[in-house]
N, C-alpha and C positions, 0 to 999 in steps of 0.2 A: 421644343418646337424649332428653335434656331438650328439645331443639328439636322433635324429631318428636312428643313427647308434647304439647307446647304447640300444635303445628299440629293434631293430632287433637282436642284439647280445643276449640280455636277453631272447627274445622269442625263439631263437634257443636253448639256454641252457635249458630253461624251457621245451621245447618239448622233448629234449633228455632225461631229467630226467624222464619225464612221460613215455617215451618209455621204459626206463630201468626198471621203477617200474612195468609196466604191465608184462614184461617178468620175472622179479624177483618174482612177486606175484604168477605166475603159474609155477615157476621153469623151465623156458625155456632159454636155453643158448642164448646169444646175437647173435651168428652165426648160430643158428639152424633155418632151413627153417620153416616158419610159414604161414599157410593158415588161412584165416578168412572168416566166413560167419556170417552175422548179420541180424536178422529179427525176426518176430514173428514165433515161431515154429509151423506152420500150415502145414497140409498135402499137400496143393497146392504149397508150397514152394519147394517141391521135394528134400529136403535135403538128403533123403535116396539115391538118385542118386549119390550125392557127396560121401557119405559113400561107396557106391558100387565101386566107382573109387579108393578109398584109397589104397587097396592092390596093384594095379598096380603102383600107384604113389610111394608107399613105396618100391616097388621092385627096383625102379630106383633111388629114393632119400630116403634112409632108415631112416634118422633122422627127416623126416618131421612130424610136428605136425599140427593138425587141431583144430582150436578154434571155437566153435559154441556158439554165443552170442544170448541170447533171451530166451523166454519161451512161452509156448502155448500148445495146445492140442496134438501135435505130439511128445512132449518131451519124454514121457514114451516109445513110440514105437521106437524112435531114440536111446534112451539109451539101450533098449533091442537089437536093431540091432548091436550096437557097441559091446555089450557083445557077441552076437552070432558070430560075425565076428572076435573076438579076437583083437579088435582095442582099447581096454581100455587104453593102454599105449600111444596111438598116438592121441587120441581125448579128448578134454577138453570141458566140458559144463560149461559155466560161469553163466548161469541164466541171468535174466534181469540186464542191466547195466544202470547207471545214464546217462542222456543226456549229462551232462557236461564231461563225461568220454569217450564218443563215439570216439572223435577224437584221443584220445590216443591209443585206440584199433586198429584203422585203421593204425596209424603210426607204431605200433609195428609189424604189419603183413607185409609179403613180397608180398602176393597176396590176394586180396579179390575175393571170388568166390560166384557166385549166380547161382543156378540151377532152379530158379523159372521160371515158364511160365505164371504166373498170373499177373505180374507187367507190365503195359504198359509204365509207365514212373517212374521207381523206383528212389527215392531220394538217396538210399544207393549207387548207382553207382556214383552219383555226389559227395557225401560225401567222398567216397574212392579216387576219382580222385583229389579232392581238398586237400586231405591229402598226396598226392604224392604216393599212393599205386596203383599198377597195378590191373586191373580188368579183370576177366574172367567171362563171363555170357552167358546165353542162347541167341542164335540167334533170333533176331526180327527186324522189320524195325526201331524201336526206338534205340535199342542198336547198330545196325549197323551204325546209323546216328551219334552217339556220339563217338563210338570206331573206329575212322577212321585211327588210326595209332597205331602200336604195342607198341609204347612208352607210350600210354595211357591204352590200353587194347585190348582184343580179344574176339570174340564170338565163340561159338561152337554149333554143332548140334547133336553130338552123344558122347557116353562115351569115345571112343578111341581118338577122337579129344580133348575132355576135358583133358584127361590124358596127351596127348602130349603137349598141350599148357601150362598146369601147370608145367610140368617137364622142358619145354623150359625156362620159366621164372625163375624157381628155379636154374637151372644150368647155364643159359646164360643171367642173368639179366642185365649184363653190356652192352649188345648189345642194350638195349632198354632205354637208359638214356637221350635221347633227350628231353629236357624240353619244347621246343618251341611249339609242337603240343598241349601239355597239357595247356600251358598258353593261347594259342589262343582259345582253347575250353572254358576254364573258363571265358575268356573275352567275348566270344560270348553269354554266358548264364548268364552273370552278371546282377545284378539289374540295373546298369547304362545303359547297352546296351539294356535291356528290356524296360527301360523307354524311351530311344531314339526311339526305334521302335514304341512304343505306340504313342509318340508325332508325329512321321513321318506319322503314319497311319491316325491320326485325321487331320493333316494338309492336307493330300491328300484328305480326305473326304470333307474338307471345300473347297478346290480348285475345286473338282468335283461338289460340290453343287453350288458354285459361277458360274462355267461354264454353268451348266444346267440352272441356273436362268437367265443368260445373253442370252442364246440361246432361252429360252422361251419368254423373253422380246422382243428380235429381231423378233421372229416369230409373236408375238402379234402385234407389230408395222407394220410388213409387211402386215398382214391380214387387219389391219385398213386402210392402204394405198390403198389396193385393193378394199376395200369396199366403198371408197369415190367416 
């Protein structure tokens, strides 16, 4: 118990140091609201829609920063959009980040935002949730199925709703600190739980096969008896 307690304590301290380093690296105050979007910078990710929402977000939470992590064909267009909208002081482009640093970026952010409509089952949502970061993403059957509680995240359908939900999290985050729904979700999609479901599925298939085999045998025996 003492060893596991020490490991947990060390992990928490290590995570805190990483969080501090990410914010220090980009000169972001520890108390400053930080939005994060992380993906390949492709046009279908619709990051331009998030940039379009930034002026309204800043009007209500003026110190907000948006961190855009990743690279891709849409980067030049997005950089130009930021310049045209006079958002240079509020938006940070990090470029590609190493896989082993991804968790630190999630933890440094207050809210992870995705405006993509091209991801049916995006891994970034799960990564953000596992890091304890609130998620706001485009409405879809999949995102609605995992973001079932506001303490995990919310979905949106239009820009006004996106702005309102981002602002709500930034100003009233303490209302959404129930960890139980998040833990239940992560448990339901864990590798162990997935393995149990696979085993259960195959056991059911075997039972069904045995049942059909017995029924077929009984039917054959009955037909033989009738033929005598």
